[in-house]
C-alpha positions in Angstrom: -2.6 47.3 62.0 -1.1 48.8 65.2 -3.4 49.2 68.1 -4.2 52.6 69.6 -3.0 53.6 73.1 -6.2 52.7 74.8 -6.6 49.4 72.9 -3.1 48.4 74.0 -3.9 49.3 77.5 -7.1 47.2 77.5 -5.0 44.4 76.0 -2.6 44.6 78.9 -5.5 44.5 81.4 -6.8 41.4 79.7 -3.4 39.8 80.0 -3.6 40.5 83.7 -6.9 38.7 83.8 -5.4 35.8 81.9 -2.3 35.5 84.0 -4.4 35.6 87.2 -6.5 32.8 85.8 -3.3 30.8 85.3 -2.5 31.3 89.0 0.0 34.2 88.7 -0.1 37.1 91.1 2.2 40.0 91.9 4.1 39.3 95.1 2.8 41.0 98.2 -0.3 42.5 96.3 -3.7 41.7 97.8 -5.9 42.8 94.9 -6.8 41.5 91.4 -4.0 41.9 88.8 -6.2 44.1 86.6 -6.9 46.5 89.5 -3.3 46.6 90.4 -2.2 47.3 86.8 -4.8 50.1 86.6 -3.5 51.6 89.8 0.1 51.3 88.5 -0.7 53.1 85.2 -2.4 55.9 87.1 0.6 56.4 89.4 2.9 56.3 86.4 1.0 59.1 84.7 0.9 61.2 88.0 4.6 60.6 88.3 5.2 62.2 84.9 2.8 65.1 85.6 4.3 65.9 88.9 7.9 66.3 87.7 7.4 69.7 86.1 5.1 71.1 88.8 2.7 72.3 86.2 -0.5 70.3 85.5 -1.8 71.1 82.0 -5.2 70.6 80.5 -3.7 68.2 78.0 -2.3 66.0 80.8 -5.6 66.0 82.6 -7.3 64.9 79.3 -4.8 62.1 78.8 -5.3 60.7 82.3 -9.0 61.0 82.1 -9.1 59.4 78.7 -7.0 56.4 79.8 -9.0 55.7 82.9 -12.4 56.7 81.7 -13.0 59.0 84.7 -13.6 62.7 84.8 -10.7 64.5 86.5 -10.0 68.1 87.0 -6.7 70.1 87.0 -7.4 71.2 90.6 -8.0 67.7 91.9 -4.7 66.4 90.3 -2.7 69.4 91.6 -4.0 69.0 95.1 -3.4 65.2 95.0 0.2 65.7 93.9 0.8 68.3 96.6 -0.4 65.9 99.3 1.0 62.7 97.9 3.9 63.2 95.5 4.9 60.2 93.4 8.6 59.3 93.3 10.6 57.2 90.8 11.1 54.6 93.6 7.3 54.3 94.0 6.9 53.6 90.2 9.8 51.1 90.2 8.4 49.2 93.2 5.0 48.9 91.6 5.9 48.0 88.0 8.8 45.7 89.0 6.2 43.4 90.6 4.1 43.4 87.4 7.1 42.9 85.2 8.0 39.7 87.2 4.6 38.3 86.5 4.7 39.2 82.8 8.3 38.0 82.3 7.7 34.7 84.1 4.5 34.2 81.9 6.5 34.9 78.8 9.1 32.3 79.8 6.8 29.6 80.9 4.4 30.1 78.0 7.4 30.2 75.6 6.2 33.7 74.5 3.2 32.3 72.6 1.6 35.7 73.0 4.7 37.6 72.0 7.0 39.2 74.6 4.3 40.7 76.8 6.8 42.1 79.3 8.5 43.9 76.4 5.0 45.1 75.3 4.4 46.5 78.8 7.6 48.5 78.8 7.1 49.8 75.3 3.6 50.9 76.2 4.9 52.9 79.2 7.5 54.5 77.1 5.0 55.5 74.4 2.6 56.8 77.0 5.4 58.8 78.6 6.3 60.4 75.2 2.7 61.6 74.9 3.3 63.7 78.0 6.5 65.1 76.7 5.5 66.2 73.2 2.1 67.0 71.8 1.9 68.4 68.3 5.4 69.9 68.8 4.1 72.5 71.3 5.7 71.1 74.4 9.2 69.8 75.2 9.9 69.5 78.9 13.4 68.4 79.9 12.4 67.5 83.5 9.6 65.2 82.3 12.0 63.7 79.7 14.6 63.0 82.3 11.9 61.5 84.7 10.7 59.2 81.9 14.3 58.2 81.0 15.2 57.4 84.6 12.3 55.1 85.3 12.3 53.4 81.9 16.1 52.7 82.2 15.5 51.2 85.7 12.6 49.0 84.5 14.5 47.8 81.4 17.6 47.0 83.4 15.4 45.1 85.9 13.8 43.0 83.2 17.2 42.3 81.5 18.7 41.3 84.8 15.8 39.1 85.7 16.1 37.3 82.3 19.8 36.8 82.7 19.4 35.3 86.2 16.7 32.9 84.8 19.0 31.9 81.9 21.9 31.3 84.3 19.7 28.9 86.4 18.3 27.2 83.2 21.3 27.4 81.0 20.4 24.2 79.2 17.1 25.6 78.0 16.5 27.7 74.9 16.0 31.4 75.4 12.2 31.8 74.9 12.6 35.4 73.6 14.4 34.2 70.4 11.0 34.0 68.6 10.0 33.1 65.1 9.1 36.0 62.9 5.3 35.8 63.5 5.9 36.2 67.2 8.1 39.3 67.1 7.1 42.5 68.8 5.5 44.1 65.7 3.1 41.1 65.5 2.4 40.5 69.1 -0.4 43.1 69.6 -2.8 41.2 67.2 -2.6 38.1 69.3 -5.8 37.0 71.2 -6.1 38.8 74.4 -7.5 35.9 76.4 -7.2 32.2 76.3 -10.2 30.2 75.1 -12.8 29.5 77.7 -12.1 25.8 77.8 -8.4 26.5 78.3 -9.2 28.9 81.1 -11.1 26.2 82.9 -8.0 24.0 82.8 -5.8 26.7 84.3 -4.8 26.1 87.9 -6.5 28.1 90.5 -4.4 30.9 92.1 -2.6 29.6 95.1 -3.2 31.3 98.4 -0.5 33.5 99.7 1.4 31.5 102.3 1.2 32.8 105.9 4.4 34.6 107.0 6.2 32.9 109.8 7.4 34.7 112.9 10.9 33.5 112.3 10.9 35.0 108.8 9.5 38.3 110.0 12.0 38.6 112.9 14.8 37.9 110.4 13.5 40.7 108.2 13.3 43.0 111.2 16.8 42.2 112.4 18.2 42.6 108.8 17.1 46.3 108.7 20.1 48.7 108.6 21.0 50.2 112.0 18.2 50.7 114.6 20.0 48.5 117.1 18.2 49.8 120.2 14.8 49.6 118.3 15.5 46.0 117.5 16.4 45.1 121.1 13.3 46.8 122.5 11.0 45.1 119.9 12.6 41.7 120.3 12.1 41.9 124.0 8.4 42.8 123.5 7.9 40.0 121.1 9.5 37.5 123.5 7.0 38.8 126.2 4.1 38.2 123.8 5.3 34.7 123.0 5.5 33.8 126.7 2.1 35.4 127.2 0.7 33.2 124.5 2.2 30.1 126.0 0.7 30.9 129.4 -2.7 31.5 127.8 -2.5 28.1 126.1 -1.9 26.5 129.5 -4.8 28.3 131.2 -2.4 30.2 133.5 -3.3 33.6 134.9 -2.6 36.5 132.5 -1.6 40.1 133.0 -2.7 42.8 130.6 -0.1 43.9 128.1 -0.5 47.3 126.5 0.9 47.3 123.0 0.2 50.9 122.0 3.5 52.7 121.5 5.2 56.0 120.8 7.8 56.0 118.1 10.0 59.1 118.5 12.9 60.4 116.4 13.8 62.5 113.4 12.4 62.1 109.9 13.6 59.2 107.8 14.6 56.9 110.6 12.4 54.0 109.6 9.4 54.6 111.9 6.8 53.8 109.3 8.7 50.8 108.0 9.0 49.3 111.5 5.3 50.0 112.3 4.3 48.2 109.1 6.5 45.3 109.9 5.3 45.2 113.5 1.7 44.7 112.3 2.7 41.7 110.4 4.6 40.3 113.4 1.7 40.8 115.7 -0.5 38.9 113.2 2.0 36.0 113.2 2.1 36.0 117.0 -1.7 35.9 117.1 -2.3 39.4 118.6 -3.9 40.9 115.5 -6.3 39.3 113.0 -5.1 41.2 109.9 -1.9 42.9 110.7 -2.3 45.7 108.1 -1.2 49.3 108.7 -3.4 52.4 108.3 -1.2 55.5 108.2 -2.7 59.0 108.9 -1.7 62.4 110.1 -3.7 65.3 111.6 -5.4 66.0 108.3 -6.8 62.4 108.2 -8.4 62.7 111.6 -9.4 66.4 112.1 -12.2 68.2 110.2 -13.1 71.9 110.2 -16.6 71.7 111.7 -18.1 70.7 115.0 -18.9 67.0 115.2 -17.2 66.0 112.0 -13.8 65.2 113.6 -15.3 62.5 115.8 -17.0 60.9 112.8 -13.8 61.1 110.7 -11.7 59.6 113.5 -14.1 56.8 114.0 -14.0 55.9 110.3 -10.2 55.7 110.4 -10.3 53.5 113.5 -12.9 51.2 111.8 -10.5 50.8 108.8 -7.6 49.9 111.1 -9.4 47.3 113.2 -7.4 44.1 113.2 -4.2 46.0 112.5 -2.1 49.0 113.4 -3.2 52.6 113.3 -0.1 54.7 112.7 -0.4 58.5 113.4 2.5 60.4 112.1 3.4 63.8 113.6 0.8 63.1 116.3 1.8 66.2 118.2 0.1 68.3 115.6 -3.2 67.1 117.1 -2.6 69.0 120.3 -0.4 71.9 119.1 -3.3 74.3 119.1 -5.7 74.4 122.0 -7.9 77.3 120.8 -11.7 77.1 120.6 -11.7 76.7 116.8 -9.3 73.7 116.8 -10.7 70.2 116.9 -7.4 68.2 117.4 -8.3 67.4 121.0 -11.7 66.1 119.9 -9.8 63.6 117.7 -7.6 62.6 120.7 -10.6 62.0 123.0 -12.4 60.0 120.3 -9.2 58.0 119.7 -8.8 57.3 123.5 -12.3 56.0 123.7 -11.8 53.8 120.6 -8.7 52.3 122.0 -10.6 51.3 125.1 -13.6 49.9 123.1 -11.3 47.9 120.8 -8.6 47.0 123.1 -8.3 43.5 121.7 -8.4 44.4 118.0 -6.5 47.6 117.6 -2.9 48.8 118.2 -2.2 52.5 117.9 1.3 53.9 117.3 1.9 57.6 117.5 5.1 59.1 116.0 7.0 62.3 115.7 10.0 64.3 116.9 11.1 63.3 120.4 10.6 66.6 122.3 7.3 67.3 120.6 6.0 63.8 121.4 6.7 64.5 125.1 4.5 67.6 124.8 1.8 65.5 123.1 1.8 62.9 125.9 1.5 65.7 128.5 -1.5 67.3 126.8 -4.1 64.8 128.0 -4.1 62.8 131.2 -5.1 59.6 129.4 -2.3 59.6 126.9 0.7 58.5 129.0 -1.3 55.7 130.6 -2.3 54.4 127.1 1.1 54.9 125.5 3.4 53.5 128.1 6.0 52.1 125.7 8.3 54.5 123.9 10.8 53.5 121.2 13.5 56.0 120.2 14.7 55.9 116.6 18.2 57.3 116.5 19.7 59.0 113.4 21.7 56.8 111.0 25.5 56.9 110.9 27.2 57.7 107.6 28.1 54.0 107.2 24.5 53.0 107.7 23.3 55.6 105.2 25.8 54.2 102.7 24.4 50.7 103.4 20.9 51.9 102.8 22.0 53.4 99.5 23.8 50.2 98.5 20.7 48.3 99.3 18.6 50.5 97.0 21.2 49.9 94.2 21.0 46.1 94.8 17.2 46.1 94.7 17.2 47.9 91.4 20.0 45.9 89.9 22.6 48.6 90.0 26.1 48.4 91.4 28.5 51.1 92.7 32.0 51.5 91.5 34.6 51.6 94.2 35.2 55.3 93.7 31.5 56.0 93.7 31.1 54.1 97.0 33.8 56.3 98.6 32.2 59.5 97.3 28.8 58.5 98.7 30.3 57.8 102.1 32.1 61.1 102.1 28.9 62.9 101.1 26.9 61.4 104.0 29.8 62.0 106.5 29.6 65.6 105.7 25.7 65.5 105.7 25.6 64.0 109.2 28.3 66.3 110.6 26.5 69.4 109.4 23.1 68.0 110.5 21.2 70.9 108.8 17.5 71.5 109.3 16.8 69.6 106.1 18.6 66.4 107.1 16.2 63.6 106.8 18.2 60.3 107.2 16.7 57.6 104.9 14.7 60.1 102.9 18.0 61.9 102.0 19.3 58.6 100.7 16.3 58.1 98.5 16.6 61.6 97.1 20.3 61.1 96.6 19.6 57.8 94.8 17.1 59.4 92.4 19.6 62.2 91.6 22.3 59.6 90.9 20.1 57.8 88.5 19.3 61.0 86.7 23.0 61.8 86.4 23.7 58.4 85.1 21.0 58.6 82.5 22.4 62.0 81.3 25.9 60.5 81.1 24.8 57.4 79.2 22.7 59.5 76.8 26.0 61.0 75.4 27.6 57.7 74.8 27.5 56.2 71.3 27.4 52.6 72.5 26.0 51.5 75.9 26.7 48.0 77.3 24.7 46.2 80.0 27.6 46.9 82.4 27.2 50.6 81.7 23.5 50.4 82.4 24.0 48.7 85.7 27.0 50.7 87.1 26.8 54.0 89.0 30.1 55.8 88.8 31.8 58.6 90.8 30.8 61.0 88.0 27.1 60.2 88.7 27.3 60.9 92.5 30.0 63.5 93.0 28.0 66.6 91.8 24.8 65.9 93.9 23.6 68.4 96.4 20.7 68.1 98.8 19.0 71.0 100.6 
């Protein structure tokens, strides 16, 4: 008997527990596998809901039923307005889970059936519930959104398996299973291993510490940002020398590490800030190296006294890492009596002094507006005495970013498609319209290309693996960004 949707979901969560007990963990994820899977399924459902810009009672019921929490239409609508979920977000999350499930299938010789295939089929079935319910709803945008992400995840799994088979060509494909192990039988398998087997399972290995050399290589491999890399490498060299002097008990000079990141949207400011926290941890400047990202809404409240409390809570969460304040100039844009942005600034300045050895603050925004921000309070320029300018990407660099996204998702560009993408971004850079957003434009362009490819493949009678992995000129030529 086939399991229900919620029974299948609970089975997947139990597999997460089992795989974690076997020492498996999603790369770069610092939470239990079950919690990460629950987070992933919630984001997947919100991704589907957000594509038609219309949250229905049925969708709210589905999400609440899956997660056993009472949600409202108003809450979900507000959440999606503040934090929209993209196809890239879903791919990044589920590709990590797929790696764990696929490797477990391979190494366990699929004794529980193909659990990676089960995961993909569950997501597809869940997506179909959003698209059609008793034949009263058929939304093309949600259908396309589901098709795009499922195609990407299936292609990723297929490519991962092909790569494994190439490296282990002398071994039998573990997914050629006997009849009792085929997908239609797999859901009745025991969800967890016996207790005595679990005790024998190896303990989860600790995540190895990142080395400074690896992190610097990752920084320097970023597309473009040549001046940013030069400035940061110089700063890191200063910190390395500073550390050596400390180890030899030599006199030290104070080094302020709070910074201003200025530049247009999509130029990599958040990415570099996150990487910088990890670098500072490797150097020994920070204990944790994590990034807490906020904007004005995360610091300022609408009532007297609450802003200071709100800002202090954010600072507490960032201790040991980097507090990244995007569009920081919005804190001081209004100086009227009913605005509490300056209260947040004053609270922040005091916190920076109180936690000078355990907190780094990076403020970011448009170059001109950040100068106005620094002039708004006498203490700001002295605290933020390092300014890093993020320049716009060139058309060639935007093409390189696009190609990198394709590689990451196991897609490849045809020669004609590559030329068309470059021509598009040459025109985009030359026009430099108000909506130009550098790397964000590339991400939006990439998602539209995948949608076009999915629509093209849907009309084909027979689709090969090569078709699934190739983006053609036909997929990218008609794209427009606003």
